[in-house]
Every structure is written in C-alpha cells, then in structure tokens.
DSSP file (Angstrom, degrees, kcal/mol; ACC not computed):
  #  RESIDUE AA STRUCTURE BP1 BP2  ACC     N-H-->O    O-->H-N    N-H-->O    O-->H-N    TCO  KAPPA ALPHA  PHI   PSI    X-CA   Y-CA   Z-CA
    1    1 A X              0   0    0      0, 0.0     2,-0.1     0, 0.0     0, 0.0   0.000 360.0 360.0 360.0 129.3   12.1   56.3   23.4
    2    2 A X     >  -     0   0    0      4,-0.1     4,-2.9    79,-0.1     5,-0.2  -0.319 360.0 -71.5 -85.8 168.5   14.3   53.8   25.3
    3    3 A X  H  > S+     0   0    0     79,-0.5     4,-2.6     1,-0.2    80,-0.2   0.678 117.7  27.3 -18.6 -84.7   15.0   50.1   24.9
    4    4 A X  H  > S+     0   0    0     78,-0.6     4,-2.4     1,-0.2    -1,-0.2   0.891 123.3  50.7 -70.1 -40.5   12.2   47.8   25.8
    5    5 A X  H  > S+     0   0    0     43,-0.2     4,-2.1     2,-0.2    -1,-0.2   0.920 113.6  46.9 -62.1 -42.5    9.5   50.4   24.9
    6    6 A X  H  X S+     0   0    0     -4,-2.9     4,-2.2     1,-0.2    -2,-0.2   0.925 110.5  51.7 -61.4 -45.4   11.2   51.0   21.6
    7    7 A X  H  X S+     0   0    0     -4,-2.6     4,-1.2    -5,-0.2    -2,-0.2   0.881 110.1  50.5 -61.6 -39.7   11.4   47.2   21.1
    8    8 A X  H  < S+     0   0    0     -4,-2.4     3,-0.3     1,-0.2    -1,-0.2   0.931 112.4  46.1 -60.2 -47.5    7.6   46.8   21.8
    9    9 A X  H  < S+     0   0    0     -4,-2.1    -2,-0.2     1,-0.2    -1,-0.2   0.833 114.5  46.6 -70.9 -31.9    6.7   49.5   19.4
   10   10 A X  H  < S+     0   0    0     -4,-2.2     2,-0.4    -5,-0.2    -1,-0.2   0.654  93.2  96.7 -81.6 -17.5    9.0   48.2   16.6
   11   11 A X     <  -     0   0    0     -4,-1.2     2,-0.1    -3,-0.3     5,-0.1  -0.603  69.1-137.3 -84.5 130.2    7.9   44.6   17.0
   12   12 A X    >   -     0   0    0     -2,-0.4     3,-2.3     1,-0.1     4,-0.3  -0.398  31.3-101.9 -75.3 159.1    5.2   43.2   14.7
   13   13 A X  G >  S+     0   0    0      1,-0.3     3,-1.3     2,-0.2     4,-0.2   0.883 121.9  51.3 -48.0 -46.5    2.4   41.1   16.1
   14   14 A X  G 3  S+     0   0    0      1,-0.3    -1,-0.3     2,-0.1     3,-0.2   0.525 105.5  58.8 -79.0   0.2    4.0   37.8   14.9
   15   15 A X  G X>  +     0   0    0     -3,-2.3     3,-1.9     1,-0.2     4,-0.9   0.324  68.3 103.1-107.1   8.9    7.3   38.7   16.4
   16   16 A X  H <> S+     0   0    0     -3,-1.3     4,-2.2    -4,-0.3     5,-0.2   0.796  70.5  70.2 -58.1 -26.8    6.2   39.1   20.0
   17   17 A X  H 3> S+     0   0    0     -3,-0.2     4,-2.5     1,-0.2    -1,-0.3   0.831  91.9  60.5 -61.8 -29.5    7.7   35.7   20.6
   18   18 A X  H <> S+     0   0    0     -3,-1.9     4,-2.3     2,-0.2    -1,-0.2   0.933 106.7  45.3 -56.9 -49.3   11.2   37.5   20.2
   19   19 A X  H  X S+     0   0    0     -4,-0.9     4,-2.4     2,-0.2    -2,-0.2   0.908 112.1  50.3 -63.6 -45.0   10.4   39.8   23.0
   20   20 A X  H  X S+     0   0    0     -4,-2.2     4,-2.5     1,-0.2    -1,-0.2   0.881 110.4  50.8 -60.0 -40.4    9.2   37.0   25.2
   21   21 A X  H  X S+     0   0    0     -4,-2.5     4,-2.7    -5,-0.2    -2,-0.2   0.932 108.8  51.3 -64.5 -44.5   12.4   35.0   24.4
   22   22 A X  H  X S+     0   0    0     -4,-2.3     4,-2.4     1,-0.2    -2,-0.2   0.927 112.5  46.2 -57.4 -46.4   14.7   37.9   25.4
   23   23 A X  H  X S+     0   0    0     -4,-2.4     4,-2.3     1,-0.2    -1,-0.2   0.933 113.5  47.7 -69.0 -42.6   12.9   38.4   28.7
   24   24 A X  H  X S+     0   0    0     -4,-2.5     4,-2.1     1,-0.2    -2,-0.2   0.925 112.5  50.3 -59.3 -43.2   13.0   34.7   29.5
   25   25 A X  H  X S+     0   0    0     -4,-2.7     4,-2.4     1,-0.2    -2,-0.2   0.905 110.2  49.1 -63.2 -45.0   16.6   34.4   28.6
   26   26 A X  H  X S+     0   0    0     -4,-2.4     4,-1.9     1,-0.2    -1,-0.2   0.915 110.0  50.7 -60.8 -46.5   17.6   37.4   30.7
   27   27 A X  H  <>S+     0   0    0     -4,-2.3     5,-1.6     1,-0.2     4,-0.3   0.890 112.1  48.4 -60.6 -41.5   15.7   36.0   33.7
   28   28 A X  H ><5S+     0   0    0     -4,-2.1     3,-1.2    -5,-0.2    -1,-0.2   0.916 108.9  53.9 -62.6 -43.2   17.5   32.7   33.3
   29   29 A X  H 3<5S+     0   0    0     -4,-2.4    -2,-0.2     1,-0.3    -1,-0.2   0.799 109.0  46.6 -64.2 -32.9   20.8   34.4   33.0
   30   30 A X  T 3<5S-     0   0    0     -4,-1.9    -1,-0.3    -5,-0.2    -2,-0.2   0.437 109.5-124.0 -92.7   5.8   20.5   36.3   36.2
   31   31 A X  T X>5 +     0   0    0     -3,-1.2     3,-0.6    -4,-0.3     4,-0.6   0.912  47.3 163.8  58.9  52.1   19.3   33.1   38.0
   32   32 A X  H 3>< +     0   0    0     -5,-1.6     4,-2.0     1,-0.2     5,-0.3   0.731  57.8  79.5 -64.8 -29.3   16.0   34.6   39.3
   33   33 A X  H 3> S+     0   0    0     -6,-0.3     4,-3.1     1,-0.2    -1,-0.2   0.859  87.9  53.9 -55.8 -41.7   14.6   31.2   40.1
   34   34 A X  H <> S+     0   0    0     -3,-0.6     4,-2.1     2,-0.2    -1,-0.2   0.956 109.8  44.4 -65.3 -48.6   16.5   30.7   43.4
   35   35 A X  H  <>S+     0   0    0     -4,-0.6     5,-3.1     1,-0.2     6,-0.5   0.928 117.8  47.3 -61.8 -40.7   15.3   34.0   45.1
   36   36 A X  H ><5S+     0   0    0     -4,-2.0     3,-1.9     3,-0.2    -1,-0.2   0.936 110.8  49.9 -61.2 -47.4   11.8   33.3   43.9
   37   37 A X  H 3<5S+     0   0    0     -4,-3.1    -1,-0.2     1,-0.3    -2,-0.2   0.827 110.9  50.2 -62.0 -29.3   12.0   29.7   45.1
   38   38 A X  T 3<5S-     0   0    0     -4,-2.1    -1,-0.3    -5,-0.2    -2,-0.2   0.315 116.6-117.1 -88.5   5.8   13.2   31.0   48.5
   39   39 A X  T < 5S+     0   0    0     -3,-1.9    -3,-0.2     2,-0.2    16,-0.2   0.920  82.8 118.5  57.8  45.1   10.3   33.5   48.5
   40   40 A X  S   <S+     0   0    0     -5,-3.1    15,-1.3     1,-0.4    16,-0.4   0.786  70.7  21.5-104.0 -37.4   12.7   36.5   48.5
   41   41 A X  E     -A   54   0A   0     -6,-0.5    -1,-0.4    13,-0.2     2,-0.3  -0.979  58.7-161.8-137.2 138.5   11.8   38.3   45.3
   42   42 A X  E     -A   53   0A   0     11,-3.1    11,-2.4    -2,-0.4     2,-0.4  -0.878   9.5-154.0-116.3 157.8    8.9   38.4   42.9
   43   43 A X  E     +A   52   0A   0     -2,-0.3     2,-0.4     9,-0.2     9,-0.2  -0.989  11.5 178.8-134.6 140.1    8.8   39.6   39.4
   44   44 A X  E     -A   51   0A   0      7,-3.0     7,-3.3    -2,-0.4     2,-0.4  -0.997   4.9-169.9-142.9 138.9    6.1   41.1   37.2
   45   45 A X  E     +A   50   0A   0     -2,-0.4     2,-0.3     5,-0.2     5,-0.2  -0.991  12.0 162.6-129.1 127.0    6.2   42.3   33.8
   46   46 A X  E >   -A   49   0A   0      3,-2.5     3,-2.7    -2,-0.4     2,-0.1  -0.983  65.1 -39.6-147.6 135.9    3.5   44.2   31.8
   47   47 A X  T 3  S-     0   0    0     -2,-0.3   -39,-0.0     1,-0.3     0, 0.0  -0.286 125.2 -22.1  46.5-115.6    4.0   46.2   28.6
   48   48 A X  T 3  S+     0   0    0     -2,-0.1     2,-0.4    -3,-0.1    -1,-0.3   0.100 117.8  99.4-106.9  26.2    7.4   48.0   28.9
   49   49 A X  E <   -A   46   0A   0     -3,-2.7    -3,-2.5   -45,-0.1     2,-0.4  -0.947  49.3-169.5-119.2 129.6    7.5   47.9   32.7
   50   50 A X  E     -A   45   0A   0     -2,-0.4     2,-0.5    -5,-0.2    -5,-0.2  -0.942   5.6-169.3-114.4 133.4    9.4   45.4   34.8
   51   51 A X  E     +A   44   0A   0     -7,-3.3    -7,-3.0    -2,-0.4     2,-0.5  -0.991   7.1 179.3-127.0 123.8    8.7   45.3   38.6
   52   52 A X  E     +A   43   0A   0     -2,-0.5     2,-0.4    -9,-0.2    -9,-0.2  -0.986  14.8 172.1-114.9 129.2   10.9   43.3   40.9
   53   53 A X  E     -A   42   0A   0    -11,-2.4   -11,-3.1    -2,-0.5     2,-0.2  -0.984  27.2-129.5-139.9 154.8    9.9   43.5   44.6
   54   54 A X  E     -A   41   0A   0     -2,-0.4   -13,-0.2   -13,-0.2   -14,-0.1  -0.647  17.8-131.0 -96.5 158.0   11.0   41.8   47.8
   55   55 A X  S    S-     0   0    0    -15,-1.3     2,-0.3    -2,-0.2   -14,-0.1   0.638  86.7  -0.2 -86.4 -13.6    8.5   40.3   50.1
   56   56 A X  S    S-     0   0    0    -16,-0.4    -2,-0.1     2,-0.1    -1,-0.0  -0.899  76.5-102.6-154.9-176.0    9.9   42.0   53.2
   57   57 A X        +     0   0    0     -2,-0.3    32,-0.0     4,-0.1    -2,-0.0   0.045  66.3 137.9-104.7  25.4   12.7   44.3   54.1
   58   58 A X     >  -     0   0    0      1,-0.1     4,-2.6     4,-0.0     5,-0.2  -0.260  67.6-111.0 -67.1 158.9   15.2   41.7   55.6
   59   59 A X  H  > S+     0   0    0      1,-0.2     4,-2.6     2,-0.2     5,-0.2   0.887 119.7  53.1 -53.7 -45.2   18.8   42.0   54.7
   60   60 A X  H  > S+     0   0    0      2,-0.2     4,-2.1     1,-0.2    -1,-0.2   0.902 110.6  45.7 -67.2 -41.6   18.6   38.9   52.6
   61   61 A X  H  > S+     0   0    0      2,-0.2     4,-3.0     1,-0.2     5,-0.3   0.951 114.9  47.7 -61.6 -51.1   15.6   40.2   50.5
   62   62 A X  H  X S+     0   0    0     -4,-2.6     4,-1.9     1,-0.2     5,-0.2   0.892 111.5  50.2 -62.0 -41.9   17.3   43.6   50.0
   63   63 A X  H  X S+     0   0    0     -4,-2.6     4,-2.1    -5,-0.2    -1,-0.2   0.942 113.7  46.4 -56.9 -50.7   20.6   41.9   49.0
   64   64 A X  H  X S+     0   0    0     -4,-2.1     4,-2.8    -5,-0.2    -2,-0.2   0.892 111.4  50.1 -65.2 -43.6   18.7   39.7   46.5
   65   65 A X  H  X S+     0   0    0     -4,-3.0     4,-2.8     1,-0.2     5,-0.2   0.914 110.2  48.6 -68.1 -38.3   16.7   42.5   44.9
   66   66 A X  H  X S+     0   0    0     -4,-1.9     4,-2.2    -5,-0.3     5,-0.2   0.907 113.0  49.8 -68.1 -38.2   19.6   44.8   44.4
   67   67 A X  H  X S+     0   0    0     -4,-2.1     4,-2.7    -5,-0.2    -2,-0.2   0.935 113.0  45.6 -62.1 -44.2   21.5   41.9   42.8
   68   68 A X  H  X S+     0   0    0     -4,-2.8     4,-3.1     2,-0.2     5,-0.2   0.939 113.3  49.4 -66.4 -44.5   18.6   41.0   40.5
   69   69 A X  H  X S+     0   0    0     -4,-2.8     4,-2.2     2,-0.2     5,-0.2   0.938 114.2  45.3 -56.3 -49.6   18.0   44.7   39.5
   70   70 A X  H  X S+     0   0    0     -4,-2.2     4,-2.2    -5,-0.2    -2,-0.2   0.938 116.3  46.6 -61.6 -50.4   21.7   45.2   38.7
   71   71 A X  H  X S+     0   0    0     -4,-2.7     4,-2.6    -5,-0.2     5,-0.2   0.873 109.4  53.1 -63.2 -40.7   21.9   41.9   36.8
   72   72 A X  H  X S+     0   0    0     -4,-3.1     4,-2.6     2,-0.2     5,-0.2   0.947 109.9  47.4 -57.1 -51.6   18.8   42.5   34.9
   73   73 A X  H  X S+     0   0    0     -4,-2.2     4,-2.3    -5,-0.2    -2,-0.2   0.903 112.3  50.3 -60.2 -41.7   20.0   45.8   33.6
   74   74 A X  H  X S+     0   0    0     -4,-2.2     4,-2.0     1,-0.2    -1,-0.2   0.947 112.8  45.8 -61.3 -47.8   23.4   44.4   32.7
   75   75 A X  H  X S+     0   0    0     -4,-2.6     4,-0.8     1,-0.2    -2,-0.2   0.873 110.6  51.8 -68.9 -35.8   21.9   41.5   30.7
   76   76 A X  H ><>S+     0   0    0     -4,-2.6     5,-2.3    -5,-0.2     3,-0.7   0.923 110.3  49.9 -65.2 -42.5   19.4   43.6   28.9
   77   77 A X  H ><5S+     0   0    0     -4,-2.3     3,-1.6     1,-0.2    -2,-0.2   0.860 105.3  56.8 -60.5 -35.0   22.2   46.0   27.9
   78   78 A X  H 3<5S+     0   0    0     -4,-2.0    -1,-0.2     1,-0.3    -2,-0.2   0.725 106.5  51.1 -65.5 -21.9   24.2   43.0   26.6
   79   79 A X  T <<5S-     0   0    0     -4,-0.8    -1,-0.3    -3,-0.7    -2,-0.2   0.209 123.7-108.5 -98.3  11.2   21.2   42.3   24.4
   80   80 A X  T < 5S+     0   0    0     -3,-1.6     2,-0.5     1,-0.2    -3,-0.2   0.855  82.3 124.9  65.4  37.1   21.2   45.8   23.1
   81   81 A X      < -     0   0    0     -5,-2.3    -1,-0.2    -8,-0.1   -77,-0.1  -0.812  47.1-158.2-125.5  89.4   18.1   46.8   25.0
   82   82 A X        -     0   0    0     -2,-0.5   -78,-0.6    -5,-0.1   -79,-0.5  -0.425  13.9-173.6 -69.9 144.8   18.9   49.9   27.1
   83   83 A X        -     0   0    0    -80,-0.2    37,-3.4   -10,-0.1     2,-0.4  -0.847  19.5-147.4-129.6 167.3   16.7   50.5   30.0
   84   84 A X  E     +b  120   0B   0     -2,-0.3     2,-0.3    35,-0.2    37,-0.2  -0.996  34.8 140.8-136.0 133.2   16.1   53.2   32.7
   85   85 A X  E     -b  121   0B   0     35,-2.0    37,-1.9    -2,-0.4     2,-0.3  -0.957  35.7-130.0-162.1-178.2   14.9   52.3   36.2
   86   86 A X  E     -b  122   0B   0     -2,-0.3     2,-0.6    35,-0.3    37,-0.2  -1.000  10.3-143.2-144.7 133.0   15.0   52.9   39.9
   87   87 A X  E     +b  123   0B   0     35,-3.0    37,-2.8    -2,-0.3    40,-0.3  -0.911  37.4 176.2 -97.5 123.6   15.4   50.7   43.0
   88   88 A X        -     0   0    0     -2,-0.6     2,-0.4    35,-0.2    17,-0.1  -0.770  23.8-145.5-126.0 167.2   13.2   52.2   45.6
   89   89 A X        +     0   0    0     -2,-0.2     2,-0.3    16,-0.0    37,-0.1  -1.000  49.0  67.8-134.2 136.3   12.2   51.4   49.1
   90   90 A X  S    S-     0   0    0     -2,-0.4     2,-0.2    36,-0.1    -2,-0.0  -0.983  79.9  -4.3 154.7-163.7    8.8   52.1   50.8
   91   91 A X        +     0   0    0     -2,-0.3    14,-2.6    14,-0.0    15,-0.5  -0.397  61.7 157.7 -68.6 129.7    5.2   51.2   50.8
   92   92 A X        -     0   0    0     11,-0.2     2,-0.4    -2,-0.2    11,-0.2  -0.960  25.0-155.9-156.3 132.5    4.1   48.8   48.1
   93   93 A X  E     +C  102   0C   0      9,-3.8     9,-2.1    -2,-0.3     2,-0.4  -0.951  13.6 179.6-115.3 136.1    1.2   46.5   47.8
   94   94 A X  E     +C  101   0C   0     -2,-0.4     2,-0.4     7,-0.2     7,-0.2  -0.997  15.9 177.4-133.4 128.8    1.2   43.4   45.7
   95   95 A X  E  >> -C  100   0C   0      5,-3.0     5,-1.9    -2,-0.4     4,-1.5  -0.835   8.8-175.2-124.1  96.2   -1.5   40.8   45.1
   96   96 A X  T  45S+     0   0    0     -2,-0.4     3,-0.4     1,-0.2    -1,-0.1   0.887  79.7  54.6 -58.5 -45.8    0.0   38.5   42.6
   97   97 A X  T  45S+     0   0    0      1,-0.2    -1,-0.2    -3,-0.1    -2,-0.0   0.884 118.3  34.6 -56.1 -41.7   -3.2   36.4   42.2
   98   98 A X  T  45S-     0   0    0     -3,-0.3    -1,-0.2     2,-0.1    -2,-0.2   0.578 107.6-123.2 -94.7  -7.8   -5.4   39.4   41.4
   99   99 A X  T  <5 +     0   0    0     -4,-1.5     2,-0.5    -3,-0.4    -3,-0.2   0.874  58.4 148.9  67.3  39.5   -2.7   41.3   39.5
  100  100 A X  E   < +C   95   0C   0     -5,-1.9    -5,-3.0     2,-0.0     2,-0.4  -0.928  14.8 166.0-112.2 125.5   -2.9   44.4   41.7
  101  101 A X  E     +C   94   0C   0     -2,-0.5     2,-0.3    -7,-0.2    -7,-0.2  -0.974  13.8 129.9-137.4 121.2    0.2   46.4   42.2
  102  102 A X  E     +C   93   0C   0     -9,-2.1    -9,-3.8    -2,-0.4     2,-0.2  -0.982   9.1 119.6-160.4 167.0    0.4   49.9   43.7
  103  103 A X     >  -     0   0    0     -2,-0.3     4,-2.1   -11,-0.2     3,-0.4  -0.661  66.0 -86.4 146.7 161.9    2.1   52.1   46.3
  104  104 A X  H  > S+     0   0    0      1,-0.2     4,-2.4    -2,-0.2     5,-0.2   0.832 121.2  60.0 -64.9 -28.5    4.1   55.2   46.8
  105  105 A X  H  > S+     0   0    0    -14,-2.6     4,-2.1     2,-0.2    -1,-0.2   0.902 107.2  46.0 -67.2 -37.7    7.4   53.2   46.3
  106  106 A X  H  > S+     0   0    0    -15,-0.5     4,-2.3    -3,-0.4    -2,-0.2   0.930 114.3  46.6 -70.5 -43.6    6.3   52.2   42.8
  107  107 A X  H  X S+     0   0    0     -4,-2.1     4,-2.3     2,-0.2    -2,-0.2   0.888 113.9  48.8 -67.5 -37.1    5.2   55.7   41.8
  108  108 A X  H  X S+     0   0    0     -4,-2.4     4,-2.9    -5,-0.2     5,-0.3   0.925 111.1  51.0 -67.7 -44.5    8.4   57.3   43.3
  109  109 A X  H  X S+     0   0    0     -4,-2.1     4,-2.4    -5,-0.2     5,-0.2   0.938 111.3  47.3 -59.5 -45.9   10.5   54.7   41.4
  110  110 A X  H  X S+     0   0    0     -4,-2.3     4,-2.6     2,-0.2    -1,-0.2   0.922 114.4  45.0 -62.9 -46.1    8.8   55.4   38.2
  111  111 A X  H  X S+     0   0    0     -4,-2.3     4,-1.3     1,-0.2    -2,-0.2   0.908 113.8  50.1 -66.5 -39.4    9.1   59.2   38.5
  112  112 A X  H  < S+     0   0    0     -4,-2.9     4,-0.4     2,-0.2    -2,-0.2   0.910 113.3  45.8 -64.9 -41.3   12.7   59.1   39.6
  113  113 A X  H >< S+     0   0    0     -4,-2.4     3,-1.2    -5,-0.3    -2,-0.2   0.926 113.5  48.6 -68.9 -43.4   13.7   56.8   36.7
  114  114 A X  H 3< S+     0   0    0     -4,-2.6    -1,-0.2     1,-0.2    -2,-0.2   0.710 102.9  63.0 -70.2 -19.1   11.8   58.9   34.2
  115  115 A X  T 3< S+     0   0    0     -4,-1.3    -1,-0.2    -5,-0.2     2,-0.2   0.590  85.5  95.5 -77.9  -9.4   13.4   62.1   35.5
  116  116 A X    <   -     0   0    0     -3,-1.2    -3,-0.0    -4,-0.4   -32,-0.0  -0.566  65.2-151.1 -86.8 149.9   16.8   60.9   34.5
  117  117 A X  S    S+     0   0    0     -2,-0.2     2,-0.3     2,-0.1    -1,-0.1  -0.164  74.1  56.8-108.3  39.0   18.3   61.9   31.2
  118  118 A X  S    S-     0   0    0      2,-0.1     2,-0.2     0, 0.0    -2,-0.1  -0.959  85.0 -96.5-159.1 167.0   20.4   58.8   30.8
  119  119 A X  S    S+     0   0    0     -2,-0.3   -35,-0.2   -35,-0.1     2,-0.2  -0.491  74.3  58.9 -89.7 157.5   20.1   55.0   30.6
  120  120 A X  E    S-b   84   0B   0    -37,-3.4   -35,-2.0    -2,-0.2     2,-0.4  -0.610  79.6 -72.7 115.9-175.2   20.7   52.7   33.6
  121  121 A X  E     -b   85   0B   0    -37,-0.2     2,-0.3    -2,-0.2   -35,-0.3  -0.915  36.4-161.7-124.9 151.8   19.3   52.3   37.0
  122  122 A X  E     -b   86   0B   0    -37,-1.9   -35,-3.0    -2,-0.4     2,-0.5  -0.858  19.3-122.7-125.1 160.6   19.6   54.3   40.1
  123  123 A X  E     -b   87   0B   0     -2,-0.3   -35,-0.2   -37,-0.2   -37,-0.0  -0.891  29.3-130.5 -98.4 131.8   19.0   53.9   43.8
  124  124 A X     >  -     0   0    0    -37,-2.8     4,-3.0    -2,-0.5     5,-0.2  -0.311  28.8-105.7 -66.6 163.9   16.5   56.3   45.5
  125  125 A X  H  > S+     0   0    0      1,-0.2     4,-2.9     2,-0.2     5,-0.2   0.888 123.4  54.3 -52.2 -41.9   17.6   58.0   48.6
  126  126 A X  H  > S+     0   0    0      2,-0.2     4,-2.2     1,-0.2    -1,-0.2   0.905 110.5  44.1 -64.9 -41.1   15.3   55.7   50.5
  127  127 A X  H  > S+     0   0    0    -40,-0.3     4,-3.5     2,-0.2     5,-0.3   0.907 112.8  52.1 -70.6 -40.3   16.9   52.6   49.1
  128  128 A X  H  X S+     0   0    0     -4,-3.0     4,-1.8     1,-0.2    -2,-0.2   0.943 110.9  48.5 -60.4 -43.4   20.4   54.0   49.6
  129  129 A X  H  X S+     0   0    0     -4,-2.9     4,-0.8     2,-0.2    -2,-0.2   0.936 114.5  44.1 -58.2 -48.9   19.5   54.7   53.2
  130  130 A X  H >< S+     0   0    0     -4,-2.2     3,-1.3     1,-0.2     4,-0.4   0.938 114.1  49.7 -68.6 -47.2   18.1   51.2   53.8
  131  131 A X  H >< S+     0   0    0     -4,-3.5     3,-1.3     1,-0.2    -1,-0.2   0.826 101.4  66.3 -63.0 -25.8   21.0   49.5   51.9
  132  132 A X  H 3< S+     0   0    0     -4,-1.8    -1,-0.2    -5,-0.3    -2,-0.2   0.789 100.2  49.7 -61.2 -30.7   23.4   51.6   54.1
  133  133 A X  T <<        0   0    0     -3,-1.3    -1,-0.3    -4,-0.8    -2,-0.2   0.504 360.0 360.0 -90.1  -2.2   22.2   49.7   57.1
  134  134 A X    <         0   0    0     -3,-1.3    -1,-0.2    -4,-0.4    -2,-0.2   0.473 360.0 360.0-101.7 360.0   22.7   46.3   55.6
C-alpha cells in the first residue's frame, strides 16, 4: 500500500486534520493558486485520489499541468508520502459543481499508474505525444 492510501488507513478519525494540513501545505508550496486563478488547471481530491486537470489542451495549460503534477509528487515525497500516478491526455468530463468526473483519460491514467511496480509518476504515450508538440 502506497503513501497517501497508507496514510489514510493509518490515520485515526481525530487525526484527519493532519492529512488535510499536508495536502494544503503541498498545494501552497507548488503555487497552484496562480494556474487556478488563470483558469488553466483545476484540482480535485477524494479519498486517496488526486486529480489535476487542465481546462483545454493549449500549450499554456499543458505546461502548467505538467509542472503541477511534477511539483506535487516532489513535495509529497519530501513529506515522506510516496505516490504513484500518471499524466494522461484524452477525453475527460468534469463538472465541478456537481462533483462529476469521468472519461477514458481518467481510467487510462489510473490503470497505467497502478500497473507500475514503483513509485513516482509517468507520462502516458498520449501525454508524451501531446507534450512533444509543445
């Protein structure tokens, strides 16, 4: 069991504030506020899953989401919370107001990340291809 999932299982109910604090600090440290303020990247967290997604596939959005993913993983590792994840590109639907998130890009990212036998984050072939054009 990896980092954040392990942290969730080990945390007692009255210690959930510790997890919230870690997440808040990491997001502050990677300066997520600017890309969100500029409507470039959105973030969603539920249970042991973190989703960062861009609002379009412009060069600016792609650059920002790659920076945020890399920075997020680095900061979590520095806090002794190892993660596994994948940056993917493709069809994804997000309705922030209703809390609805789905799409082949999300499923593929999850499957690729979970198929790895190590910690860290990878770029899918689709993301590599897209980033190659930027």
